[in-house]
N, C-alpha and C positions, 0 to 999 in steps of 0.2 A: 411482666417481671417474672412470674412464676414460670412461664414459659422458657424463659431463658436459663433459669436455674436448672430445670429439668434438662434441657439441651445440655448444659455444663456438665451436670452429673452424670450423664449418659456417656460423654465423651470420655471423661477422666477414668472411669471405670472400664471403658473399653480399651483405652490405651494401656492401663495397668494390667488387664489380663487378657489381653487378645492373644493371638498366635502371632507372637512377635520373634525377635532374634533372640531374646533371652529365655531361658527355660523356666518352666513353673517353678521348680523347686529354688531356684535363685531368687525369683520375685517374692516367694513366700518367706524365705530366709531375710530377705530385705524388709519385707514387712514385719516380721518379728523383731529385727533390729531397731526400726523404727519405733514400734510400740514399747521395747524396753527403754529407749532413749525418753520417750514421754513419761513414762512411769517414773523413771529417774529423776527427771526433772521436776515432776510434782513432788516426789518425796525430798527433794533437796529445797523446794519452797516453803515446805512446812518443816524443816530442820528444827526450829524450836519447840515444836510440838513433841518431835520424836527424838531425843537426844542420843539414843543409842542405835542410829541408823548406821549401817555398814554399807559401803559402796565397793565394789569390786568390778574388775575387768581383767580377763586373759591372766588370772593368777595374782594380780596386785590387788590388795584390799587395804582399807583404812576405815576407821571410825570417825574420822574428821575430815569432812571435804574441803576444810579450807586450809589443809595442809599441802606441801608439794605433790605428794603422790595422790591426794584427793583431787586436786586441780588437773593433774595429767590424766586422771582415770576420766574425769569430766570432758577434757579435750578428746579422748580415744570415744567417748559416747557421743560426742558432737560429730566427729568424723564418721562413725557408723552411720548416723542418723543421715548425713549428707550423702552418703554413698547409698544408704537405702533410698533416698529420694531420687537421686540419679538413676537408678537401677529401675526403679518402679515406673518412672516417668520418662525414662529412656533420654535422657540429657546428652548433650554433646560431651561433656566432660566425664562422662561415665568410666573411661578407660584409665584416666589419670588417678581420679579419686579412689576408684575400687584398687587400684594397684598400691596407691599409696596407704589405703586403709589396710591392705593384706600385709605388706611390708612391715607396718608398724605394728600390727597384730600379732604376726609369727615373731618378731624380735621380741616382743613383750613377753610372748609364751615361753621363748627359749631362754630367756634373762630369768623367768621366774622359776623355771624348771631346773636350770643347771647352775646359775650364777648366785642367785639369792641364797639357796641353802647353804653355799660355801661361806659366805660373809655373814651370815644372819642366823642366829639360833630359834628365832620364831618362824623361820620358813623351812621347809623340809621338801624332799623331791615328791612330787605329785605329777603324774603324766597328765598333760593339758591336752584334752580331745578336742579344744577349739581349733586346732591347727588344721585338723581334717576339713572342715568346710572352708576354712581361710584358703587351704591350698587347692581345692576343688574351684572355688571361686575363682581363684588367679589363673587356673588352666582354662575354666569356660571363659573368662574375659578375653584371655589372649587368643582363644580359638576364634572368639567372635570377630576380634579386631582384625584378624587375618582373612577372614571371609569378606569382610566390608573393605 
């Protein structure tokens, strides 16, 4: 049993960080996104312990994860997690999931930068630098898809 576990562990790390189609920066960014998701889920599970929990993603933020914005932020974090897993383990659906993640992320960033400050006094214009890795991810995934 122990021998099988060691072989499985070697295979998974080899798949994650071998010389594969995806660049290392993209895999590390995906690992970071997966870690952020796990931390956010841990924090949400212990919501009753910490009532002043603020969650945010791409410029949207809320103190109540049970609100509409909170539910949407949790959905975005789940999508980021699935994209990260698809990139790390090189799943077949990586192109669809990553493009969907990038489109939703860029849309949320643009809305939080330009539209929310117009309609709400609590939001103001802040440049969102999350757009840069999203655009780089999209270009890289598009380039990899053309090669395959």
